[in-house]
C-alpha positions, 0 to 999 in steps of 0.5 A: 477548477483547481483541486489542489487544496492549499493549506497555509504552508502548503504549495498551492500546486506543483507541475509534474516533473520533467519525464527526461530530468535526471538532474538531482537537486542540492543533498540539502536543499529546502523541502516543500509540501503539498496535499493532493487528492490521490486521483490527481497524483497521476500527474506526477506518475514519473516522480512518484514511480522514481521515489518508489524505486528509491524508498527507504522501505518498498512498499507495493501498495503505495506504488503508483499502479495500485493506488492510482487503480485503488482511486479510480475503481474503489469507494474506500479511496474516493476521499484519500489524498497524499501529502508530498515532500518535494525538494527544488522549485515548481520550475526547476528541472531538478525538482525530486519528490522526496516524500509520499504519505497516502491520507485520509483527513478527518475534518473535526471542528472542535478537536485535535484534527489528527491525520491518518494515513490511508489504511484499508484491507487491501493494503496490508503494508502502511509504509509510506515512501520516503526518500532513503537518503534524506529520510530524516529531513522528509519525516521532520518536514511532514510532522512538523507542518500542516496537516500532520503536525497535529497527530498522525495515525499510520497502521499496518506498519513493521514495527521493526522496519526501516520506516519505523525506525526512522520515524522514532529517531525523528520523533526524538528529535522533535519531543513528539511522543510516538506510541507503538501498538502491536497487532494482535500478538498471538496472530502477528508473532504466529508462523503459518504452517504450510504442512509437509509439502511432499506429503501433500504433493504424493496425496495429490498425485494420486489423482493426476500429475501435479504441477506449480505453474508461475506466470512470467510474461504480462500476458501469462500473468493476466490470464493467470489472474482470470483463472485465480479469479474463476477459481475463487468465483466457483465456490463459497464466496460465490455462494455468499455473493462475495467473489471479487468477480461479482463486484464490478468495482472489485474486479475492476480494480484488480485487473487494473492493478495486477496489470500494472504491477506485472509491467515493473515485475511487482505482481506474480501468480502461481497456479498449481495444476493437476494434469490440465485443471487448476485447482488452486492460485495466488497473487503475490506482490512485491519484488524485494526481499519481502512480498505479499500474499494478495490473495489465495483460493482453491477448488472446494472439490479438492479440498481434502487434498488442501491444494491452496496450502500446497500451492503456497508452500511450493511457491516459497520453496521456489524462491526461498530467498524471498519472504512471503508474507500474509496480511498480518506480517505472518510468514511461512515456515522457514521465514521469520514473522514481521510485528505489524502495527500502529504508530500513533504520533501525538502533539500538544493540542491547541484549544484557544480560539484562534486555533479552533477557528483555524481547525473550523477553516480547515475542516470546512475547506476539506469538505468543501473540496469532497463536495466539488469533487462529488458534484464534478463527478456526477 
């Protein structure tokens, strides 16, 4: 069964970029759009990874190792798809992926079928992967063709970042209104104060030797991840039945995602040791100047000494040139916070019978795809 949704104006399928191809297409070559279920994007993993490495705004949450693990393990990502922007013909050895926008299409029959970019509590940055050299052309192509031409909602976006700036320029060129909506200002702009790490460390040192351990080798990262999960499962989250280890899907995702990102140096872990005992742990994603605190936890037996805050402060001190951000764009002391918010691109709504019929057709196609996937998956 052909699992690729073919919409009017979009390619009905594609073949993966040859693994050994290094030739680039003409810099001003035409762009072609394809709409593909996220899980099926494993077929284009090489081209996808190459795009992530040259993205206008790097985003570990849309790397193949994160997104494919989520699509495989998590129900929230089951219906996710991706708009792919290609340059070069399907059979061309120089074919290149220029844009990757994960999304959750909405199938409303009689209203504006606005496209919603993939958003989830686990995705701290929603910036799609766009080729930095042709960012403007890629965005223009996405916004003027199905399915995004009816409007686009993007959440968890750095409103001052490179992607947001490129999207503003594109919306001005096309004459489409773009509305920014900052996240709760009091939270988005707040600095997360880690406290005085020296004072925290001196207090804890009275209980034993305090050491920061950051895993380097992949095998060490894997073991460190298990220790972080074990610390989390020993406290209040376990009593509330919300610990990661208590959810088969969630723990499968975390293990697969961190293992994959560690392989490309997009994941690092930190453990705060008291003598030989880990009493706090953290998982950091990203390898550029900006990285994200995915999760952190502490042994509640030592909560009085705030080992989690101490661990994060020490990790920031260890790499002062790298900005570590929390979920809402909050930064640790010494680094500026990031204004995270939502960007909504509006388009004119067509109400003629013809356009209502076309919206109904596209919505039914998407629902039919979801039904076939559910039946195929058993």
